[in-house]
N, CA and C atoms as an extended XYZ file, in Angstrom:
234
Properties=species:S:1:pos:R:3:atomname:S:1:resname:S:1:resid:I:1 pbc="F F F"
N       103.394      121.995      119.383 N   MET     1
C       102.787      121.952      118.409 CA  MET     1
C       102.593      120.708      117.946 C   MET     1
N       100.867      120.583      118.196 N   ALA     2
C       100.373      119.125      117.714 CA  ALA     2
C       101.043      118.307      116.102 C   ALA     2
N       101.128      117.134      116.544 N   ASP     3
C       101.557      116.106      115.397 CA  ASP     3
C       100.697      116.351      114.269 C   ASP     3
N       101.180      116.269      113.083 N   ASN     4
C        99.840      116.458      111.892 CA  ASN     4
C       100.025      114.800      111.854 C   ASN     4
N        98.262      115.005      111.839 N   PRO     5
C        97.705      113.391      111.889 CA  PRO     5
C        97.852      112.579      110.826 C   PRO     5
N        98.463      113.414      109.596 N   PHE     6
C        98.799      112.470      108.266 CA  PHE     6
C       100.041      111.743      108.550 C   PHE     6
N       101.053      112.322      109.165 N   THR     7
C       102.347      112.013      109.138 CA  THR     7
C       102.680      111.092      110.489 C   THR     7
N       101.456      111.813      111.352 N   LYS     8
C       102.228      110.933      112.991 CA  LYS     8
C       102.251      109.482      113.146 C   LYS     8
N       101.489      108.565      112.266 N   HIS     9
C       101.401      106.974      112.681 CA  HIS     9
C       102.433      106.888      111.386 C   HIS     9
N       102.608      107.105      110.134 N   PRO    10
C       103.718      106.660      109.335 CA  PRO    10
C       105.070      107.408      109.859 C   PRO    10
N       105.294      108.340      110.423 N   ARG    11
C       106.578      108.339      110.854 CA  ARG    11
C       107.028      107.420      111.826 C   ARG    11
N       106.011      106.973      112.845 N   GLU    12
C       105.752      106.173      114.279 CA  GLU    12
C       106.704      104.595      113.609 C   GLU    12
N       106.051      104.191      112.339 N   ILE    13
C       106.435      103.150      111.881 CA  ILE    13
C       107.754      103.495      110.974 C   ILE    13
N       108.297      104.092      110.541 N   GLY    14
C       109.232      104.725      110.064 CA  GLY    14
C       109.153      104.758      108.694 C   GLY    14
N       107.828      104.887      107.941 N   GLU    15
C       107.579      105.316      106.746 CA  GLU    15
C       107.283      106.392      106.294 C   GLU    15
N       107.327      107.215      105.423 N   ALA    16
C       107.095      108.600      104.835 CA  ALA    16
C       105.187      108.039      104.519 C   ALA    16
N       104.863      109.558      104.424 N   TYR    17
C       103.485      109.418      103.983 CA  TYR    17
C       102.850      108.530      102.718 C   TYR    17
N       103.995      108.779      101.699 N   GLY    18
C       103.280      108.219      100.428 CA  GLY    18
C       103.551      106.443      100.464 C   GLY    18
N       105.005      106.642      101.555 N   GLU    19
C       105.003      104.715      101.411 CA  GLU    19
C       103.811      104.179      102.426 C   GLU    19
N       103.498      105.024      103.240 N   HIS    20
C       102.275      103.841      104.044 CA  HIS    20
C       100.857      104.292      103.145 C   HIS    20
N       100.940      105.258      102.083 N   LEU    21
C        99.641      105.061      101.356 CA  LEU    21
C        99.739      104.040      100.691 C   LEU    21
N       100.906      103.834       99.881 N   VAL    22
C       100.892      102.717       99.114 CA  VAL    22
C       100.303      101.400       99.671 C   VAL    22
N       101.259      101.215      100.867 N   HIS    23
C       101.582       99.654      101.388 CA  HIS    23
C       100.013       99.687      102.243 C   HIS    23
N        99.444      100.690      102.789 N   ALA    24
C        97.931      100.337      103.368 CA  ALA    24
C        96.890      100.249      102.268 C   ALA    24
N        97.066      101.039      101.116 N   SER    25
C        96.008      100.910      100.114 CA  SER    25
C        96.617       99.221       99.600 C   SER    25
N        97.398       98.992       98.954 N   GLY    26
C        97.709       97.665       98.426 CA  GLY    26
C        97.037       96.431       99.467 C   GLY    26
N        97.189       96.593      100.954 N   PHE    27
C        96.622       95.845      102.024 CA  PHE    27
C        95.033       95.781      101.202 C   PHE    27
N        94.347       96.962      101.547 N   GLY    28
C        93.293       97.256      101.402 CA  GLY    28
C        92.340       96.641       99.606 C   GLY    28
N        93.202       96.805       98.679 N   PHE    29
C        92.467       96.121       97.374 CA  PHE    29
C        92.522       94.888       97.736 C   PHE    29
N        93.761       94.064       98.183 N   LYS    30
C        93.935       92.804       98.283 CA  LYS    30
C        92.237       92.252       99.576 C   LYS    30
N        92.790       92.898      100.480 N   MET    31
C        91.242       92.492      100.948 CA  MET    31
C        89.758       92.667      100.398 C   MET    31
N        90.004       93.755       99.317 N   ILE    32
C        88.567       93.812       99.013 CA  ILE    32
C        88.416       92.736       97.876 C   ILE    32
N        89.493       91.971       97.351 N   GLY    33
C        89.584       91.203       96.297 CA  GLY    33
C        89.063       90.163       96.923 C   GLY    33
N        89.457       89.635       98.082 N   ALA    34
C        89.588       88.582       98.487 CA  ALA    34
C        87.965       88.082       99.096 C   ALA    34
N        87.482       89.542       99.342 N   GLY    35
C        86.375       89.446       99.951 CA  GLY    35
C        85.134       89.021       98.826 C   GLY    35
N        85.292       90.045       97.530 N   LEU    36
C        84.425       89.514       96.474 CA  LEU    36
C        84.908       88.056       96.113 C   LEU    36
N        85.947       87.761       96.288 N   ALA    37
C        86.180       86.083       95.700 CA  ALA    37
C        85.421       85.446       96.737 C   ALA    37
N        85.519       85.587       97.911 N   CYS    38
C        84.692       84.923       99.401 CA  CYS    38
C        83.307       84.984       98.800 C   CYS    38
N        82.745       85.889       98.891 N   ILE    39
C        81.258       86.114       98.279 CA  ILE    39
C        80.871       85.454       97.114 C   ILE    39
N        81.443       85.264       95.612 N   VAL    40
C        80.820       84.774       94.794 CA  VAL    40
C        81.343       83.115       95.455 C   VAL    40
N        82.368       82.575       96.285 N   HIS    41
C        82.540       81.365       96.120 CA  HIS    41
C        81.461       81.028       97.296 C   HIS    41
N        80.934       81.866       97.832 N   GLY    42
C        79.699       81.525       98.849 CA  GLY    42
C        78.439       81.237       97.836 C   GLY    42
N        78.372       82.107       96.753 N   ILE    43
C        77.181       81.358       95.800 CA  ILE    43
C        77.559       80.456       94.469 C   ILE    43
N        78.848       80.358       94.256 N   PHE    44
C        78.998       79.161       93.728 CA  PHE    44
C        80.235       78.309       94.287 C   PHE    44
N        80.096       77.026       95.152 N   PRO    45
C        81.257       77.326       96.160 CA  PRO    45
C        82.283       75.970       95.560 C   PRO    45
N        82.154       75.929       93.899 N   PHE    46
C        83.189       75.466       93.366 CA  PHE    46
C        84.350       76.533       92.592 C   PHE    46
N        83.668       78.027       92.750 N   LEU    47
C        84.707       78.689       92.150 CA  LEU    47
C        85.656       79.464       93.438 C   LEU    47
N        86.843       80.110       93.317 N   PHE    48
C        87.624       80.718       94.243 CA  PHE    48
C        87.727       79.895       95.124 C   PHE    48
N        88.021       78.508       95.536 N   VAL    49
C        87.683       77.569       96.962 CA  VAL    49
C        88.877       78.076       97.824 C   VAL    49
N        90.551       78.073       97.330 N   ASN    50
C        91.193       78.604       98.007 CA  ASN    50
C        91.443       79.804       98.303 C   ASN    50
N        90.914       80.728       97.450 N   THR    51
C        91.370       82.146       97.114 CA  THR    51
C        91.445       83.063       98.701 C   THR    51
N        90.364       82.948       99.201 N   GLY    52
C        90.489       83.944      100.459 CA  GLY    52
C        91.526       83.479      101.694 C   GLY    52
N        91.249       82.248      101.641 N   SER    53
C        92.211       81.967      102.885 CA  SER    53
C        93.989       82.119      102.259 C   SER    53
N        94.294       82.110      100.948 N   ASN    54
C        95.484       81.968      100.436 CA  ASN    54
C        95.816       83.591      100.954 C   ASN    54
N        94.926       84.353       99.817 N   VAL    55
C        95.246       85.930      100.276 CA  VAL    55
C        95.686       86.453      101.767 C   VAL    55
N        94.501       85.879      102.593 N   ILE    56
C        95.109       86.174      104.227 CA  ILE    56
C        96.131       85.717      104.754 C   ILE    56
N        96.874       84.331      104.324 N   ARG    57
C        97.943       84.019      104.721 CA  ARG    57
C        99.139       84.489      104.321 C   ARG    57
N        98.854       85.179      102.799 N   ARG    58
C       100.060       86.047      102.230 CA  ARG    58
C       100.024       87.260      102.923 C   ARG    58
N        98.904       88.161      103.145 N   LEU    59
C        98.970       89.357      103.797 CA  LEU    59
C        99.487       89.390      105.145 C   LEU    59
N        98.934       88.198      106.174 N   HIS    60
C        99.846       88.065      107.358 CA  HIS    60
C       101.081       87.726      107.334 C   HIS    60
N       101.716       86.897      106.377 N   GLY    61
C       102.898       86.710      106.058 CA  GLY    61
C       103.778       87.971      105.957 C   GLY    61
N       103.075       89.003      104.949 N   GLY    62
C       103.822       90.129      104.397 CA  GLY    62
C       103.797       91.422      105.640 C   GLY    62
N       102.752       91.129      106.438 N   LEU    63
C       102.333       91.778      107.949 CA  LEU    63
C       103.333       91.963      108.367 C   LEU    63
N       103.285       90.637      109.311 N   THR    64
C       104.521       89.918      110.258 CA  THR    64
C       105.567       90.534      109.720 C   THR    64
N       106.209       90.108      108.325 N   LYS    65
C       107.343       90.281      108.137 CA  LYS    65
C       107.985       91.573      108.199 C   LYS    65
N       107.149       92.843      108.006 N   ARG    66
C       107.021       94.328      107.917 CA  ARG    66
C       107.361       94.480      109.976 C   ARG    66
N       106.088       93.926      110.413 N   ALA    67
C       106.660       94.706      111.942 CA  ALA    67
C       107.528       93.519      112.615 C   ALA    67
N       108.179       92.451      112.184 N   ASP    68
C       109.092       92.244      112.576 CA  ASP    68
C       110.513       93.214      112.262 C   ASP    68
N       110.348       93.473      111.135 N   ALA    69
C       111.670       94.229      110.652 CA  ALA    69
C       112.119       95.138      111.505 C   ALA    69
N       113.534       95.387      111.989 N   PRO    70
C       114.049       96.369      112.937 CA  PRO    70
C       113.683       97.594      112.495 C   PRO    70
N       113.426       98.795      113.122 N   ASN    71
C       112.677      100.198      112.982 CA  ASN    71
C       113.439      100.776      114.536 C   ASN    71
N       115.025      101.282      113.763 N   TRP    72
C       115.958      101.894      114.426 CA  TRP    72
C       115.540      103.379      115.014 C   TRP    72
N       114.503      103.915      114.161 N   GLU    73
C       114.461      105.293      114.597 CA  GLU    73
C       113.228      105.142      115.582 C   GLU    73
N       112.309      103.907      115.585 N   ARG    74
C       111.656      103.717      116.918 CA  ARG    74
C       112.309      103.511      117.894 C   ARG    74
N       113.105      102.417      117.819 N   HIS    75
C       113.585      101.744      118.609 CA  HIS    75
C       115.090      101.977      118.868 C   HIS    75
N       115.579      102.974      119.173 N   PRO    76
C       116.989      103.606      119.239 CA  PRO    76
C       117.852      102.373      120.268 C   PRO    76
N       118.872      102.221      119.998 N   ILE    77
C       119.797      101.635      120.555 CA  ILE    77
C       120.923      102.480      121.532 C   ILE    77
N       119.902      102.456      123.090 N   ILE    78
C       120.684      103.810      124.045 CA  ILE    78
C       120.406      103.207      125.116 C   ILE    78
């Protein structure tokens, strides 16, 4: 039986579908907000001077932390 495309990737990274939805959506909304801040900054250089780079740093730190966390289901000690 073929893997369910909605649950295959979340299962591969040790999450349920809902958990993955929350995490991925959170990242997406933060990127949209940062992108809008960058557009506004382009027009008004005195606004949102560090917003885009700060969001990118926080997102990178969060993603790296999640990727580095041990996932015993994916990498069993056998």
